[in-house]
Phi, psi and omega in degrees: 000134175289150179302320181298331178282337183278340183302137178089352178276070185292345181264010187279099175223118174266108190258027178301329182293345183302323183283345188260342187259144178291159182303321182298321179291316179298321179294319178298320177295317179297317178300320178297317179296319178295323176294320178300318178293324180293322177297321176298316181298317182296314180295323182295334180299331178252017178076019183254168171215177188296316179293320177300325177299323181288321191264349194295337179245018189258358180077205182301146181259117183246139177303134176078346175291151178272139177228134354291163181300132182088000180065178180240127184226130175263112185291346179274310181271341184068021172279152185211151175204162167209164178241140172202178182224155173253170175303139186300332179290336179276328182223070181297142179088354182245136171283313180184191180207153173271137167252128180248146187219161166234129177268165190307322183296341180254003181282140181292159177299141174099344178274140182224146176304147177298140183282083180261138185286342189267346187213112178281136178299151178298145182285329178278122184302325181296333181281350173287130180217128183243128175284127181269298182198153173251144183239113180282139182238146177269183184289346176270004178075037182227145187289142179230350182191163174236146175206159175246165185225162172289163187300321186296337185297317183245355182068030184284168166275130188274127176238148176296156185306317182297326179284324175296318178301323180293340180275344189299321180299333183280350181283099185218095183274112180233056174229155186277340183258147353284349184198120175300315177303317180294316181297318179288322179298314178300318178302315182289330179298323180286342173277311183302318185254026182306313181298319179294321180295315180297321178294320179294323178294319175297317179296324176304309181297320178295322180294319179296317179295319179295321180298320179296319178295322182283339183229067184296343180284345182284124183286320182228101185295331184284349178246011181282111184294346178285340179251104183248292177274124186259341174193153181198157177204145171288151176221158174220119177300314183299314181293321179297316179298318180298315180297315181295315181298318180295318180297314182292322177295320179296317181291329177293316179295322180295320179293323180294323179294328179287000000 
């Protein structure tokens, strides 16, 4: 499904993962979702939203520019993000999207860049940067989708899906600029949608391999401009929270009956 086709599907939740995750994980996801909703409520009291928080001191908004200027980096967790937009004809229904990253200093032990012949990893660990997930936002400043990208899109160091998944726990933005609500909201989004993100990362790797098989003439698949978005899915914070709450309430009642 194209991202433009997914817009507005606020009820789109594939809950197969519910049976596979322990109660503690589901509870952490539910808590994250409730916090994400609370940040929206707090900002709305003053007529603000998450995207507005990012852009309000940035001047004119230009397509493809990074906001805030210089990106946002937490020197303790080594998490990083920026917001930007594409031309509306390229991403209809979307205002813009957040790109989230983990830099080398925050990567867990044991993860290594994928052994690609065309690009040697940077020697300085801080210069290693892995794209985690992108979060599509609508014009009301609320998330509508998640997607992954090919390497050329962000110029990242390429890691296999399992290693990117291992980095997700480390994305913890605890700095006040440009906005404490936005930084905490982004942190909770990667908790709330962890199962979908991990599935998208696996699909990303499968899509890249399939693209190579379909286009054997391409010398460097990771720099092929025809392959930009490698996986995507619509999301709804409200629907995810509802599914999680119902599941946890059901399991609680089942334990009481026993």
